[in-house]
N, C-alpha and C positions, 0 to 999 in steps of 0.2 A: 645798598638798604641796610641798615642797621638791626641787628640783631639782638632781644633782653632778656632777661634775667628775672625772675622774680622772689626773695628769697624773703626765711620772717624768720630774722633769730628770734633767742627768749635769752632775756637778761637776766641774773638770780636777784633783783635790784627792785621792789615797787614804790620804795617808800622815804627811799633820801633825796631829795630837791636836786643836791647839787650833784651828784655820783649823776641821778640819769641826764644829768644838763648834759655834763660832762662826757658820757654814752653817745650820747643826741647828737653831739656838736661833731663825731665825726664822718655823720651822714648826711649834717647838714652841708648845702649849697657850693656842693661837688659836679664836677661836667660831667653828663652821662651817668646820673646818679638820684632818681628819686625818691624820696623822704615821702613814704607812702600818708603813713601815721604812725603815732604809735601809742601805749594806753597804759602807764601804768598801777599796778593791780597791791592796792596794800594788803588787800586779807591775804592773798596769795603770793603777797614781795615777789611779782615778776613782773618782766616788764618784755610784754611784746613787742615784737617792730614788725610794720611790712617795709621791703624796700625792694623801690624796677628802677635798673638799668641796663650796661653791655655792661658785657662781661671782662672787660679790663678794669672797666673803672670802678664796676664791683665788688672783683676782691682786696682789690688795694680797700677799698669803704673798710668790710666787712672784717679784714686783718686789721685793721685802726681800732674798730669801735670793739672790736676780742678784746687789743690787747691795750684798753682804756679801761672796759671792766674785769679782766683779769688783773691790774695795780688796784680798783678800789673795792673792791672784796670778793671778800674773806669767809673765807666757806665755811672754815673751825667757829665762823657768829655767828653765821645769818641764819632763819632760820625762817620757815615758811606748808603753808599749805600744798601748794603744787610740788609733786615730784619734781624731785630737779638731780643734778650731779655738781654742777661747777657754776661758778660764777656765769660763765655763759651757757649755759644749758644746749642748746641744739642749735642751728642752721640749716634748715631746710634750703635747696634749693628746685623749681618749680622753674621747666622752659615753660616761657608767656607768649616769644614774637620771634616767629622764623632762628629756632632754635633744632635744633634734635635731644634727645631725652639721653642720645650716647655721647653730647657736648657740653651736659649737664653735669652728666655722673661725670665725665676726664673732669670738667671747672671744679666739685668737687671735694675729688680725688688729687687738687690739684690745691684745695684748698686748708686741706686737713695736713696734707703737709710740710705747707705756709707755716702752720700756726704751731706745729707739732717743733720745725723747726727753730723758729722768731720766740716760741715762749715758753719751750720745754713743760706745756698741759695735751697727753692723751690724750688721744684722738676715738671713737667708737667710728664707726661706718654705716649706716641704713640708711634703708632703701634703697636700692638699686646697689648704693656701695656696698650693700650691707658683707661680710664675708662667712657668716654663717648668719644660717634660717632663720636662728628665732628672732637675731639683730635687724631683719628685717622694719623693724616694728619697734616702737620703745620700750612696749614694758620690760621685755625681761633684760635692756641694759642696765633702767634705773631699779629693778628692785632692789627696794632695800636703802632706795636715795641715798646722797652722798655719805651720808654715817653709814648705811650699811655697805653699801658699792665699797668706802677703805676697807675694812677688812675683809673684803671675802676675795677683792682683787690677789689679796697676800696669799691667798691660799689653793685658790679658785682658779685652777688653769682659764674654766669658758668662760672665767668674768672677765680678763686681762681684756684691754685694750687691744685697738687694731695697728698703732703710732704707738709706738713708746713702749719702756718699761712696765712693769706687773706693778703701777702704787701710782695714785693720785697724785696733785702739783698739790705740797702743800697748807695751803691755803686757797688756789684756781678750783681743783678739784678737777674735773675731765668736762672733754664736749664733743659734743655727739653732729655729725656731719654727715649729709647726704641726700643725695637726687631722687626727689619724684616726679611721678609722671601727670599722677592730678593735683591740686593744688589744695590741699586739706581744709573741708569746711572746718570751723571751731564752732559750735551749736551748744546750745546751753540753755536750759527748760526749766528758770526761777518756780518753787512752789511755797508754799503757805505755807508755810510747819517749821518752826526750828528743830524738829525734832530729824537730828542727822541721820539716824535710823531708818529712815524711811527714806530720805538722797539712796543712802549707798546701798542699798533691796535694790532701788527702781533702777541703779548704773546697773548694777549685775541681769538686771533682764535686757539690756543693748550693748553688754559688751560681747566684744567678738568674740572671745575666748568659752564661752559660758551662756552668751546671752543668744537672740534672734539676729541679728547684724551683724555680719563678717567684715562689715569693711568699717568699723568702728573697734580702734584700735587703742583709746585711750580711752577715759570714764570714769568720773569718781563724782561720788555723792562731795560737798562744804560746801560750808559755811558761808552765809552773804549778807551784805547788804544792800536791799535793795535799793537800785538809782534811784527812783522819779519818786518813789516816796517817806525812806530809809529806814523802813521798818525790816528788823531780825531778818531771814529768810532761810530756805536751805536753794542751792542751785544744784543739779544732775548737768555734769561738764563734758559737752565732748569731741573727739577728735573724729570728725569721719571723712578719710582716705581718699573713699568717690563715692562723693554727693550727689552725680546722675546715679547710679547703680542703688546706693542707698539714700533717696530722696530724704530733706531734711521731711516733710508732713507725716511718710510713713513711721522717723524718731518721733518727732511729737506727739504724733495722736495717740503711741504706743504707752507713752509715760505719760500724759493726762489717763491713760483708762487706766493706769494702772493704776496710780495716783486717788483715783477715784475709788478707789477700791477703798486706802485709806483714809479715806476721809480726806484725800488733801486736795486741793483747785492747784491747778495753774496760775502765777500772776501773770505768766509774759512769756518768752522766747525774746537770745540773748544770741546776732550772730555778728561775732569780738573780728575785727579785720576786712580783709576787700572775699568778696566769693562771687562767682563768673555768675553775670547775667542768667546765664541757661540756668542753672542751679534756682532760681529765682522766678523766672517762668516758669520751671516746675510743677513749684510751688503752684501758685496762680494759675494752673490749668489744671489742676490736681480740685482742686478751689472751688473755680470756678465751672468743671467742667466746659474745657474752652474748645476745641473739636475745629478752631482756624478758617479764616476768611477764603482762605488760598488750597483749602483743603483736610483733613488729619492729619494734626500734628504741626506742619507747616509754620511753627509760627517764625518764625528768626526771622522769617523775609517781611515780617512784619512789624519788625520794627524799628524805631524812625533810625535812630542812632546809630544799625549798622551800616545803613544802608550812608549815613556823613559817614561814616568813617574807614569805607572803600571811597569814598573819597577825596579819604584825605589822606590813603594809600598815597 
């Protein structure tokens, strides 16, 4: 029986089609690797990718994709609204099937070591691989973004990378690598306003450090163009590190109520990338007040696809 890991590397270019294609080509058509999807974001100038595969094949695929990004993205020229510290900003690793978090932690450690060895790009470890408590999330590592970190790393030992000297690569910056137990939910709430101050205020209400949700480690208010209407708007973009403990509907309802305080309507919610079915069922359970056919909260056995997966296992 094969084991599988899930990874969602993020590259710092969401605008240049030729660069995006060359990075994605490193992940396409490889034995033991499935490219789930990618979504270039020109507003953020960022390329989020999701890829699933067997550990041995995944390691080489991620190394090749990172190498291509380091080659083609110059952080001295790159500008983006999303926090980032390098051409490959993050590579997070999650257990998916028949693999433990300890094995994923070892995988992330080996990947970070090899990235530095091959490309001379300094590495910060996060999640289960974090060397320091403050690096278990991304906020402290990314403080000041590439521009700020480039200066801070020269004078502040607490900002030094975990692998490599106390300086960033001159064009590729640095990369954050780490294993996490739960796959994050990337959840956006789109606001019918162009007032960025309101979006940032709402973001502060849910941010883990100061707001009400400890599992939201990354949340920012950003300008956006609404995908369906083309209308200018803003978005509160949340990275929820454990969506089963911090359900999507709870985050959505709070932001909707707080937006109403400013006379702002919610246009939509967006789930970016893949998400566990259980998270969506949890939301449906809340809105529909589901009690289940086979007894309270016993919904897993009521999802047909779960039985089909068991037959195919």
